[in-house]
C-alpha positions in Angstrom: 56.1 74.2 99.0 56.6 78.0 97.9 59.0 78.3 95.0 62.5 79.6 95.8 62.9 83.4 95.3 64.8 83.8 92.5 67.6 86.9 91.9 68.6 88.6 89.1 72.6 89.0 88.6 72.4 92.6 88.9 70.9 92.5 92.2 73.1 89.6 93.4 75.9 91.5 92.4 74.6 94.9 94.5 74.1 92.6 97.0 77.6 91.2 97.0 78.9 95.2 96.9 77.4 95.7 99.7 78.7 92.3 101.7 82.0 93.1 99.9 82.7 96.6 100.8 81.1 96.4 104.5 83.9 93.9 105.3 86.1 95.5 103.3 85.7 98.6 106.2 86.2 96.2 108.8 89.1 93.7 107.9 90.9 97.4 106.3 90.6 98.9 109.7 89.2 96.8 112.4 90.8 93.1 111.6 94.2 94.1 110.1 96.6 93.5 112.7 98.7 97.2 113.5 101.8 95.3 113.1 100.8 94.2 109.6 99.5 97.8 109.2 103.2 99.5 109.3 105.2 96.2 108.0 103.1 95.6 104.4 104.5 98.5 102.6 108.3 97.4 103.6 110.1 95.8 100.8 111.6 92.3 101.6 110.2 89.0 102.5 109.2 90.8 105.9 106.8 93.4 104.2 105.6 90.8 102.0 104.6 88.1 105.0 103.0 91.4 106.6 100.6 92.0 103.7 99.8 88.6 103.4 98.6 87.9 107.1 96.8 91.5 106.5 95.2 89.5 102.9 94.5 86.8 104.7 92.0 88.5 107.4 91.2 90.9 105.3 89.7 87.8 103.0 88.6 86.2 105.0 86.3 88.7 106.8 84.8 89.4 103.0 84.2 85.5 102.7 82.3 85.4 106.0 80.3 88.5 104.7 79.9 87.3 101.4 78.8 84.0 103.1 76.2 85.6 105.4 74.9 87.6 102.6 74.1 84.7 100.2 72.7 82.6 102.7 70.5 84.9 104.9 69.5 86.9 101.2 69.2 83.6 98.9 71.9 85.1 96.3 72.3 81.2 95.1 75.8 82.7 94.7 77.8 79.7 93.4 80.9 78.3 96.3 83.1 78.5 92.7 82.0 82.4 91.8 82.2 83.5 95.2 85.8 82.1 95.4 86.3 83.8 92.1 85.1 86.8 93.1 87.1 87.1 96.6 90.1 85.9 94.5 89.9 89.3 92.7 89.6 91.5 95.8 92.8 89.2 97.7 95.1 89.7 94.6 94.3 93.5 93.7 94.0 94.2 97.6 98.0 92.2 98.6 99.0 94.4 95.3 98.0 98.1 96.2 98.8 97.6 100.0 102.5 96.7 99.0 102.6 100.3 97.9 101.9 101.2 101.7 104.2 104.0 102.0 105.6 104.4 98.6 103.2 106.2 97.2 105.2 109.6 96.8 108.0 107.6 95.5 109.2 108.9 92.1 111.9 106.5 91.1 112.4 103.3 89.2 112.4 101.3 92.6 108.9 102.5 92.9 106.3 100.0 93.3 104.3 99.3 90.1 101.7 100.2 91.1 103.1 103.9 92.2 104.9 104.1 88.8 101.9 103.6 87.4 99.5 106.1 88.9 102.5 108.6 88.7 102.5 108.0 84.7 98.5 108.7 84.7 98.9 112.2 85.9 98.7 111.4 90.0 102.3 112.4 90.8 101.6 116.2 91.4 98.9 115.1 94.5 101.0 112.0 95.6 103.7 113.9 96.2 101.6 117.2 97.4 98.8 115.6 99.4 100.4 113.6 102.4 96.5 111.8 102.2 96.8 110.9 98.5 98.2 107.8 98.7 95.6 106.6 101.7 93.3 107.6 98.7 93.9 106.7 95.9 94.1 102.9 97.7 90.9 103.3 98.7 89.7 104.1 95.4 91.6 101.0 93.9 90.4 98.7 96.8 86.8 100.1 96.3 86.9 99.7 92.1 88.3 96.5 92.1 85.4 95.5 94.8 82.5 96.3 92.5 84.5 93.7 89.5 84.7 90.8 92.7 81.4 91.6 93.2 79.9 91.2 90.0 82.7 88.1 89.1 80.6 86.0 92.3 77.0 87.4 90.7 77.7 86.1 87.2 76.6 83.1 85.4 76.6 79.7 87.4 74.3 80.9 90.7 72.5 78.1 92.1 68.9 78.1 91.4 
């Protein structure tokens, strides 16, 4: 019986990143319900619930993609590592998506990430360019997806 191929952490991370990023596009644009997209940034319980529903379907989409890549490519990513990576992606996705519709705000009531972006020197861009918030949101997501992939691919894989 031939030996199972082994993968390096770098190979696992690259494959996980590809799967998580593809699933990000699907979960953020195709799977997300229009009602949740419109409400996820609203303040209060209704906005929080809409964002939670979106992140749940988004995370399920990423989990399916990561599972398929792991199984088909024989990556050996453990379930615990996959869950940890998906948690990183989900929690950071929720944090950014609660900012929807608020990126140009400058006051103390603006969401924490919005205030941080303004303090980091992005305020002029965010208030001048109506596309800036969406671009910053996507950059945030992709950066955290890279970390999520590294977490999923790290030590503790199945040989």
